[in-house]
DRENZA-650873 format. One record per atom (N, C-alpha, C): atom name; x, z, y. Coordinates in steps of 0.02 Angstrom, whole numbers, plus 50000, padded with zeros to 5 digits. Example, Ala and Ser with C-alpha at 12.3 -4.5 7.8 and 13.67 -1.06 7.14 Angstrom:
+------+-------+-------+-------+
! atom !    xx !    zz !    yy !
+------+-------+-------+-------+
!    N ! 50660 ! 50390 ! 49716 !
!   CA ! 50615 ! 50390 ! 49775 !
!    C ! 50660 ! 50390 ! 49835 !
!    N ! 50642 ! 50354 ! 49888 !
!   CA ! 50684 ! 50357 ! 49947 !
!    C ! 50645 ! 50394 ! 50002 !
+------+-------+-------+-------+
% end
This chain:
+------+-------+-------+-------+
! atom !    xx !    zz !    yy !
+------+-------+-------+-------+
!    N ! 50038 ! 49997 ! 49938 !
!   CA ! 50011 ! 49996 ! 49988 !
!    C ! 50053 ! 49991 ! 50070 !
!    N ! 50102 ! 50024 ! 50066 !
!   CA ! 50143 ! 50024 ! 50124 !
!    C ! 50170 ! 49964 ! 50119 !
!    N ! 50172 ! 49930 ! 50056 !
!   CA ! 50211 ! 49869 ! 50094 !
!    C ! 50161 ! 49811 ! 50127 !
!    N ! 50096 ! 49828 ! 50118 !
!   CA ! 50018 ! 49792 ! 50154 !
!    C ! 50034 ! 49803 ! 50230 !
!    N ! 50037 ! 49872 ! 50243 !
!   CA ! 50032 ! 49888 ! 50315 !
!    C ! 50049 ! 49850 ! 50376 !
!    N ! 50124 ! 49847 ! 50362 !
!   CA ! 50127 ! 49808 ! 50420 !
!    C ! 50099 ! 49746 ! 50431 !
!    N ! 50080 ! 49692 ! 50363 !
!   CA ! 50046 ! 49652 ! 50358 !
!    C ! 49970 ! 49639 ! 50392 !
!    N ! 49932 ! 49690 ! 50387 !
!   CA ! 49876 ! 49712 ! 50405 !
!    C ! 49868 ! 49732 ! 50463 !
!    N ! 49931 ! 49762 ! 50503 !
!   CA ! 49941 ! 49777 ! 50537 !
!    C ! 49952 ! 49721 ! 50606 !
!    N ! 49986 ! 49665 ! 50585 !
!   CA ! 49990 ! 49605 ! 50632 !
!    C ! 49950 ! 49558 ! 50615 !
!    N ! 49889 ! 49570 ! 50597 !
!   CA ! 49846 ! 49529 ! 50576 !
!    C ! 49788 ! 49536 ! 50613 !
!    N ! 49786 ! 49625 ! 50617 !
!   CA ! 49734 ! 49646 ! 50691 !
!    C ! 49775 ! 49659 ! 50734 !
!    N ! 49815 ! 49646 ! 50754 !
!   CA ! 49857 ! 49663 ! 50824 !
!    C ! 49837 ! 49578 ! 50846 !
!    N ! 49847 ! 49530 ! 50785 !
!   CA ! 49824 ! 49442 ! 50821 !
!    C ! 49748 ! 49430 ! 50831 !
!    N ! 49721 ! 49448 ! 50785 !
!   CA ! 49641 ! 49471 ! 50803 !
!    C ! 49634 ! 49496 ! 50868 !
!    N ! 49635 ! 49551 ! 50882 !
!   CA ! 49644 ! 49603 ! 50948 !
!    C ! 49656 ! 49536 ! 51005 !
!    N ! 49710 ! 49504 ! 51009 !
!   CA ! 49769 ! 49471 ! 51059 !
!    C ! 49709 ! 49417 ! 51073 !
!    N ! 49687 ! 49399 ! 50986 !
!   CA ! 49639 ! 49326 ! 51005 !
!    C ! 49597 ! 49350 ! 51039 !
!    N ! 49549 ! 49407 ! 51028 !
!   CA ! 49488 ! 49415 ! 51059 !
!    C ! 49500 ! 49420 ! 51139 !
!    N ! 49543 ! 49456 ! 51139 !
!   CA ! 49572 ! 49445 ! 51214 !
!    C ! 49578 ! 49401 ! 51247 !
!    N ! 49584 ! 49358 ! 51242 !
!   CA ! 49569 ! 49271 ! 51255 !
!    C ! 49538 ! 49244 ! 51272 !
!    N ! 49475 ! 49271 ! 51247 !
!   CA ! 49405 ! 49236 ! 51274 !
!    C ! 49361 ! 49282 ! 51279 !
!    N ! 49386 ! 49361 ! 51285 !
!   CA ! 49354 ! 49384 ! 51320 !
!    C ! 49368 ! 49399 ! 51413 !
!    N ! 49347 ! 49329 ! 51438 !
!   CA ! 49325 ! 49335 ! 51513 !
!    C ! 49254 ! 49298 ! 51533 !
!    N ! 49256 ! 49282 ! 51567 !
!   CA ! 49205 ! 49225 ! 51588 !
!    C ! 49202 ! 49181 ! 51578 !
!    N ! 49244 ! 49128 ! 51556 !
!   CA ! 49255 ! 49077 ! 51547 !
!    C ! 49238 ! 49056 ! 51450 !
!    N ! 49254 ! 49109 ! 51425 !
!   CA ! 49276 ! 49131 ! 51361 !
!    C ! 49204 ! 49144 ! 51336 !
!    N ! 49170 ! 49193 ! 51359 !
!   CA ! 49100 ! 49193 ! 51347 !
!    C ! 49048 ! 49153 ! 51354 !
!    N ! 49059 ! 49122 ! 51400 !
!   CA ! 48994 ! 49067 ! 51429 !
!    C ! 49021 ! 49012 ! 51359 !
!    N ! 49067 ! 49001 ! 51357 !
!   CA ! 49075 ! 48945 ! 51291 !
!    C ! 49046 ! 48967 ! 51227 !
!    N ! 49063 ! 49046 ! 51231 !
!   CA ! 49047 ! 49083 ! 51156 !
!    C ! 48949 ! 49074 ! 51149 !
!    N ! 48935 ! 49085 ! 51211 !
!   CA ! 48860 ! 49084 ! 51233 !
!    C ! 48833 ! 49025 ! 51182 !
!    N ! 48856 ! 48989 ! 51221 !
!   CA ! 48848 ! 48902 ! 51227 !
!    C ! 48854 ! 48889 ! 51118 !
!    N ! 48897 ! 48915 ! 51104 !
!   CA ! 48915 ! 48874 ! 51037 !
!    C ! 48880 ! 48925 ! 50968 !
!    N ! 48837 ! 48993 ! 51011 !
!   CA ! 48811 ! 49026 ! 50988 !
!    C ! 48731 ! 48981 ! 50960 !
!    N ! 48705 ! 48957 ! 51033 !
!   CA ! 48654 ! 48920 ! 51036 !
!    C ! 48660 ! 48850 ! 50985 !
!    N ! 48728 ! 48821 ! 50993 !
!   CA ! 48705 ! 48780 ! 50952 !
!    C ! 48720 ! 48790 ! 50871 !
!    N ! 48733 ! 48870 ! 50846 !
!   CA ! 48745 ! 48870 ! 50801 !
!    C ! 48696 ! 48887 ! 50755 !
!    N ! 48677 ! 48819 ! 50710 !
!   CA ! 48594 ! 48834 ! 50653 !
!    C ! 48619 ! 48872 ! 50605 !
!    N ! 48663 ! 48873 ! 50588 !
!   CA ! 48675 ! 48894 ! 50510 !
!    C ! 48753 ! 48964 ! 50526 !
!    N ! 48757 ! 48988 ! 50491 !
!   CA ! 48826 ! 49003 ! 50497 !
!    C ! 48880 ! 48999 ! 50437 !
!    N ! 48864 ! 48967 ! 50393 !
!   CA ! 48896 ! 48913 ! 50360 !
!    C ! 48929 ! 48870 ! 50401 !
!    N ! 48896 ! 48861 ! 50486 !
!   CA ! 48948 ! 48813 ! 50510 !
!    C ! 48977 ! 48830 ! 50571 !
!    N ! 49025 ! 48904 ! 50557 !
!   CA ! 49058 ! 48940 ! 50600 !
!    C ! 49119 ! 48893 ! 50606 !
!    N ! 49167 ! 48892 ! 50569 !
!   CA ! 49226 ! 48857 ! 50569 !
!    C ! 49221 ! 48809 ! 50602 !
!    N ! 49160 ! 48752 ! 50583 !
!   CA ! 49157 ! 48701 ! 50665 !
!    C ! 49138 ! 48714 ! 50704 !
!    N ! 49114 ! 48768 ! 50726 !
!   CA ! 49062 ! 48771 ! 50800 !
!    C ! 49128 ! 48802 ! 50851 !
!    N ! 49150 ! 48850 ! 50797 !
!   CA ! 49225 ! 48859 ! 50817 !
!    C ! 49297 ! 48851 ! 50827 !
!    N ! 49294 ! 48793 ! 50799 !
!   CA ! 49368 ! 48742 ! 50826 !
!    C ! 49316 ! 48698 ! 50855 !
!    N ! 49255 ! 48680 ! 50859 !
!   CA ! 49241 ! 48662 ! 50951 !
!    C ! 49243 ! 48700 ! 51018 !
!    N ! 49246 ! 48762 ! 51003 !
!   CA ! 49228 ! 48790 ! 51051 !
!    C ! 49314 ! 48826 ! 51080 !
!    N ! 49356 ! 48817 ! 51032 !
!   CA ! 49430 ! 48815 ! 51041 !
!    C ! 49443 ! 48740 ! 51078 !
!    N ! 49434 ! 48699 ! 51072 !
!   CA ! 49446 ! 48636 ! 51115 !
!    C ! 49427 ! 48631 ! 51154 !
!    N ! 49370 ! 48651 ! 51179 !
!   CA ! 49332 ! 48651 ! 51247 !
!    C ! 49356 ! 48699 ! 51270 !
!    N ! 49400 ! 48766 ! 51248 !
!   CA ! 49421 ! 48808 ! 51298 !
!    C ! 49507 ! 48778 ! 51325 !
!    N ! 49533 ! 48747 ! 51252 !
!   CA ! 49599 ! 48699 ! 51283 !
!    C ! 49586 ! 48643 ! 51346 !
!    N ! 49531 ! 48620 ! 51334 !
!   CA ! 49516 ! 48542 ! 51388 !
!    C ! 49485 ! 48578 ! 51451 !
!    N ! 49455 ! 48655 ! 51453 !
!   CA ! 49452 ! 48685 ! 51503 !
!    C ! 49532 ! 48717 ! 51549 !
!    N ! 49546 ! 48733 ! 51531 !
!   CA ! 49614 ! 48779 ! 51505 !
!    C ! 49667 ! 48712 ! 51559 !
!    N ! 49653 ! 48657 ! 51556 !
!   CA ! 49680 ! 48608 ! 51559 !
!    C ! 49660 ! 48587 ! 51629 !
!    N ! 49605 ! 48594 ! 51634 !
!   CA ! 49565 ! 48542 ! 51683 !
!    C ! 49547 ! 48596 ! 51744 !
!    N ! 49540 ! 48639 ! 51733 !
!   CA ! 49528 ! 48712 ! 51780 !
!    C ! 49585 ! 48695 ! 51840 !
!    N ! 49661 ! 48692 ! 51852 !
!   CA ! 49689 ! 48695 ! 51901 !
!    C ! 49661 ! 48607 ! 51933 !
!    N ! 49643 ! 48583 ! 51915 !
!   CA ! 49609 ! 48508 ! 51944 !
!    C ! 49557 ! 48529 ! 51972 !
!    N ! 49512 ! 48545 ! 51963 !
!   CA ! 49434 ! 48582 ! 51966 !
!    C ! 49457 ! 48605 ! 52016 !
!    N ! 49499 ! 48665 ! 52030 !
!   CA ! 49499 ! 48708 ! 52072 !
!    C ! 49555 ! 48703 ! 52124 !
!    N ! 49582 ! 48628 ! 52119 !
!   CA ! 49617 ! 48588 ! 52185 !
!    C ! 49713 ! 48646 ! 52184 !
!    N ! 49710 ! 48682 ! 52132 !
!   CA ! 49762 ! 48721 ! 52120 !
!    C ! 49846 ! 48675 ! 52065 !
!    N ! 49813 ! 48614 ! 52045 !
!   CA ! 49852 ! 48587 ! 52020 !
!    C ! 49859 ! 48534 ! 52010 !
!    N ! 49866 ! 48495 ! 51967 !
!   CA ! 49859 ! 48414 ! 51933 !
!    C ! 49871 ! 48419 ! 51867 !
!    N ! 49814 ! 48369 ! 51833 !
!   CA ! 49805 ! 48380 ! 51776 !
!    C ! 49893 ! 48357 ! 51722 !
!    N ! 49882 ! 48397 ! 51679 !
!   CA ! 49960 ! 48377 ! 51624 !
!    C ! 49900 ! 48383 ! 51569 !
!    N ! 49926 ! 48345 ! 51504 !
!   CA ! 49939 ! 48342 ! 51433 !
!    C ! 49955 ! 48427 ! 51403 !
!    N ! 49931 ! 48440 ! 51358 !
!   CA ! 49970 ! 48505 ! 51325 !
!    C ! 50011 ! 48477 ! 51294 !
!    N ! 50069 ! 48532 ! 51280 !
!   CA ! 50119 ! 48518 ! 51242 !
!    C ! 50110 ! 48523 ! 51164 !
!    N ! 50082 ! 48500 ! 51130 !
!   CA ! 50052 ! 48493 ! 51075 !
!    C ! 50108 ! 48482 ! 51011 !
!    N ! 50178 ! 48477 ! 51040 !
!   CA ! 50194 ! 48483 ! 50981 !
!    C ! 50248 ! 48560 ! 50979 !
!    N ! 50241 ! 48588 ! 51027 !
!   CA ! 50253 ! 48674 ! 51033 !
!    C ! 50222 ! 48723 ! 50993 !
!    N ! 50255 ! 48778 ! 50987 !
!   CA ! 50237 ! 48832 ! 50945 !
!    C ! 50185 ! 48848 ! 50965 !
!    N ! 50209 ! 48872 ! 51043 !
!   CA ! 50165 ! 48919 ! 51069 !
!    C ! 50106 ! 48887 ! 51105 !
!    N ! 50091 ! 48825 ! 51099 !
!   CA ! 50035 ! 48776 ! 51102 !
!    C ! 49967 ! 48766 ! 51045 !
!    N ! 50017 ! 48782 ! 50976 !
!   CA ! 49972 ! 48811 ! 50913 !
!    C ! 49966 ! 48890 ! 50890 !
!    N ! 49988 ! 48921 ! 50931 !
!   CA ! 49993 ! 49003 ! 50938 !
!    C ! 49957 ! 49002 ! 50971 !
!    N ! 49951 ! 48981 ! 51025 !
!   CA ! 49872 ! 48981 ! 51083 !
!    C ! 49791 ! 48970 ! 51055 !
!    N ! 49824 ! 48921 ! 51033 !
!   CA ! 49759 ! 48885 ! 50978 !
!    C ! 49718 ! 48937 ! 50935 !
!    N ! 49765 ! 48968 ! 50888 !
!   CA ! 49747 ! 49007 ! 50829 !
!    C ! 49724 ! 49077 ! 50859 !
!    N ! 49762 ! 49079 ! 50910 !
!   CA ! 49729 ! 49154 ! 50944 !
!    C ! 49647 ! 49145 ! 50969 !
!    N ! 49651 ! 49079 ! 50990 !
!   CA ! 49571 ! 49053 ! 51044 !
!    C ! 49543 ! 49049 ! 50962 !
!    N ! 49542 ! 49033 ! 50935 !
!   CA ! 49519 ! 49021 ! 50863 !
!    C ! 49487 ! 49072 ! 50840 !
!    N ! 49540 ! 49106 ! 50840 !
!   CA ! 49532 ! 49188 ! 50785 !
!    C ! 49470 ! 49219 ! 50835 !
!    N ! 49475 ! 49228 ! 50908 !
!   CA ! 49446 ! 49258 ! 50959 !
!    C ! 49385 ! 49220 ! 50972 !
!    N ! 49375 ! 49180 ! 50952 !
!   CA ! 49304 ! 49140 ! 50980 !
!    C ! 49254 ! 49147 ! 50884 !
!    N ! 49305 ! 49166 ! 50836 !
!   CA ! 49274 ! 49164 ! 50797 !
!    C ! 49223 ! 49247 ! 50790 !
!    N ! 49279 ! 49302 ! 50811 !
!   CA ! 49248 ! 49370 ! 50802 !
!    C ! 49180 ! 49379 ! 50858 !
!    N ! 49215 ! 49319 ! 50925 !
!   CA ! 49166 ! 49344 ! 50961 !
!    C ! 49091 ! 49300 ! 50958 !
!    N ! 49092 ! 49251 ! 50905 !
!   CA ! 49024 ! 49200 ! 50887 !
!    C ! 49011 ! 49242 ! 50832 !
!    N ! 49041 ! 49251 ! 50804 !
!   CA ! 49006 ! 49297 ! 50752 !
!    C ! 48983 ! 49380 ! 50763 !
!    N ! 48987 ! 49407 ! 50810 !
!   CA ! 48960 ! 49453 ! 50836 !
!    C ! 48895 ! 49422 ! 50874 !
!    N ! 48912 ! 49362 ! 50919 !
!   CA ! 48833 ! 49367 ! 50952 !
!    C ! 48779 ! 49338 ! 50908 !
!    N ! 48791 ! 49300 ! 50855 !
!   CA ! 48760 ! 49281 ! 50810 !
!    C ! 48726 ! 49326 ! 50775 !
!    N ! 48757 ! 49382 ! 50747 !
!   CA ! 48714 ! 49411 ! 50720 !
!    C ! 48668 ! 49463 ! 50755 !
!    N ! 48711 ! 49478 ! 50837 !
!   CA ! 48628 ! 49494 ! 50899 !
!    C ! 48601 ! 49433 ! 50908 !
!    N ! 48591 ! 49377 ! 50917 !
!   CA ! 48549 ! 49326 ! 50912 !
!    C ! 48498 ! 49333 ! 50852 !
!    N ! 48520 ! 49331 ! 50800 !
!   CA ! 48480 ! 49343 ! 50746 !
!    C ! 48431 ! 49409 ! 50742 !
!    N ! 48449 ! 49459 ! 50765 !
!   CA ! 48437 ! 49517 ! 50769 !
!    C ! 48375 ! 49532 ! 50810 !
!    N ! 48411 ! 49500 ! 50855 !
!   CA ! 48335 ! 49494 ! 50930 !
!    C ! 48292 ! 49440 ! 50904 !
!    N ! 48320 ! 49376 ! 50870 !
!   CA ! 48253 ! 49351 ! 50837 !
!    C ! 48219 ! 49376 ! 50807 !
!    N ! 48254 ! 49405 ! 50767 !
!   CA ! 48180 ! 49443 ! 50693 !
!    C ! 48146 ! 49496 ! 50727 !
!    N ! 48189 ! 49547 ! 50768 !
!   CA ! 48131 ! 49595 ! 50802 !
!    C ! 48083 ! 49544 ! 50847 !
!    N ! 48109 ! 49506 ! 50887 !
!   CA ! 48044 ! 49453 ! 50937 !
!    C ! 48028 ! 49443 ! 50892 !
!    N ! 48009 ! 49407 ! 50811 !
!   CA ! 47969 ! 49361 ! 50804 !
!    C ! 47900 ! 49403 ! 50769 !
!    N ! 47902 ! 49458 ! 50755 !
!   CA ! 47847 ! 49501 ! 50722 !
!    C ! 47788 ! 49524 ! 50767 !
!    N ! 47815 ! 49508 ! 50818 !
!   CA ! 47742 ! 49528 ! 50886 !
!    C ! 47708 ! 49475 ! 50914 !
+------+-------+-------+-------+
% end
């Protein structure tokens, strides 16, 4: 068990960092839209991948939209890009899953009245 603990801690730290990455206004708006698009939890990986792609696109476009930068393509060959994408994916997986459960609970409790 002591051999597994460092790996478990790394995994939990990664999940926490991913959650923090999407726990902002833009990330939560993307997650809410993704939850409405999620018709069945079996599609969670597809919807999460879509949310991650939208996040990456918005991250590149926001400086252009706000007039504080120019459009630059992401450096998809860097390990930083893929680590960031993985963090966003894990973060969105957590947030969308939680919001989906809340949505199902609200629909269930509101459907009987």
